[in-house]
C-alpha positions as a printed NumPy array, in Angstrom:
array([[  67.108, -109.293,  111.264],
       [  65.982, -105.681,  111.329],
       [  65.463, -103.065,  108.7  ],
       [  68.629, -102.058,  106.748],
       [  70.179,  -98.722,  107.669],
       [  71.805,  -96.494,  105.064],
       [  75.421,  -95.469,  105.54 ],
       [  75.301,  -92.252,  103.508],
       [  77.127,  -93.741,  100.535],
       [  74.041,  -95.288,   98.987],
       [  70.427,  -94.195,   99.142],
       [  67.9  ,  -96.717,  100.339],
       [  64.621,  -96.595,   98.44 ],
       [  62.408,  -96.539,  101.516],
       [  64.31 ,  -93.813,  103.402],
       [  62.535,  -90.501,  103.773],
       [  64.27 ,  -87.623,  102.097],
       [  64.74 ,  -84.403,  104.012],
       [  65.3  ,  -82.476,  100.785],
       [  62.274,  -80.378,   99.881],
       [  63.159,  -78.649,   96.642],
       [  61.797,  -75.365,   95.409],
       [  61.119,  -74.446,   91.78 ],
       [  58.836,  -71.927,   90.112],
       [  58.445,  -71.565,   86.335],
       [  57.104,  -68.018,   86.706],
       [  60.278,  -67.118,   88.603],
       [  62.385,  -68.506,   85.756],
       [  60.474,  -66.325,   83.293],
       [  60.896,  -63.22 ,   85.427],
       [  64.632,  -63.909,   85.807],
       [  64.941,  -64.259,   82.017],
       [  63.196,  -60.949,   81.449],
       [  65.297,  -59.201,   84.073],
       [  68.543,  -60.59 ,   82.66 ],
       [  67.669,  -59.179,   79.218],
       [  66.914,  -55.748,   80.686],
       [  69.894,  -55.532,   83.01 ],
       [  73.351,  -56.696,   82.117],
       [  74.805,  -55.857,   85.527],
       [  74.679,  -59.386,   86.965],
       [  75.722,  -62.619,   85.35 ],
       [  72.696,  -64.847,   84.619],
       [  73.861,  -67.527,   87.047],
       [  74.431,  -64.982,   89.824],
       [  70.994,  -63.467,   89.196],
       [  69.428,  -66.962,   89.202],
       [  71.015,  -67.851,   92.555],
       [  70.096,  -64.495,   94.095],
       [  66.44 ,  -64.561,   93.022],
       [  65.885,  -68.226,   93.937],
       [  67.447,  -67.755,   97.379],
       [  65.195,  -64.716,   97.942],
       [  62.118,  -66.698,   96.859],
       [  63.02 ,  -69.682,   99.074],
       [  63.33 ,  -67.312,  102.002],
       [  59.845,  -65.916,  101.312],
       [  60.991,  -62.578,   99.923],
       [  60.493,  -63.055,   96.182],
       [  61.458,  -59.941,   94.229],
       [  58.559,  -60.463,   91.784],
       [  55.73 ,  -61.126,   94.266],
       [  53.918,  -57.888,   93.371],
       [  53.689,  -58.902,   89.698],
       [  53.217,  -62.653,   90.168],
       [  49.718,  -64.086,   89.596],
       [  50.617,  -67.236,   91.569],
       [  51.498,  -65.194,   94.645],
       [  48.317,  -63.117,   94.274],
       [  46.223,  -66.3  ,   94.059],
       [  47.91 ,  -67.748,   97.157],
       [  47.244,  -64.56 ,   99.118],
       [  43.604,  -64.533,   97.985],
       [  43.166,  -68.154,   99.137],
       [  44.432,  -67.31 ,  102.593],
       [  42.268,  -64.208,  102.763],
       [  45.002,  -62.083,  104.26 ],
       [  48.546,  -60.985,  103.677],
       [  51.015,  -63.731,  104.683],
       [  53.52 ,  -63.03 ,  107.388],
       [  57.106,  -64.069,  106.689],
       [  59.35 ,  -64.274,  109.709],
       [  63.034,  -63.676,  109.122],
       [  66.07 ,  -64.146,  111.307],
       [  68.331,  -61.151,  111.773],
       [  71.995,  -61.924,  112.296]])
């Protein structure tokens, strides 16, 4: 008898997950500050917008973020983010 195969309804413990989440506490802090300053966007809309930008490699706060500055310094050069144009 071979290894069990998941059917999508239940998750097998030994299956590899293809979900690679993204979360940044600094980003949450910046979103909170921005939401207090600007009341143009709903907090949830702002959250979704900023997190989708950050996941795509175009974080709106990268110039002010110490984590981004440290990552750039480790690499020794400015990172290149490729984007798809539709």
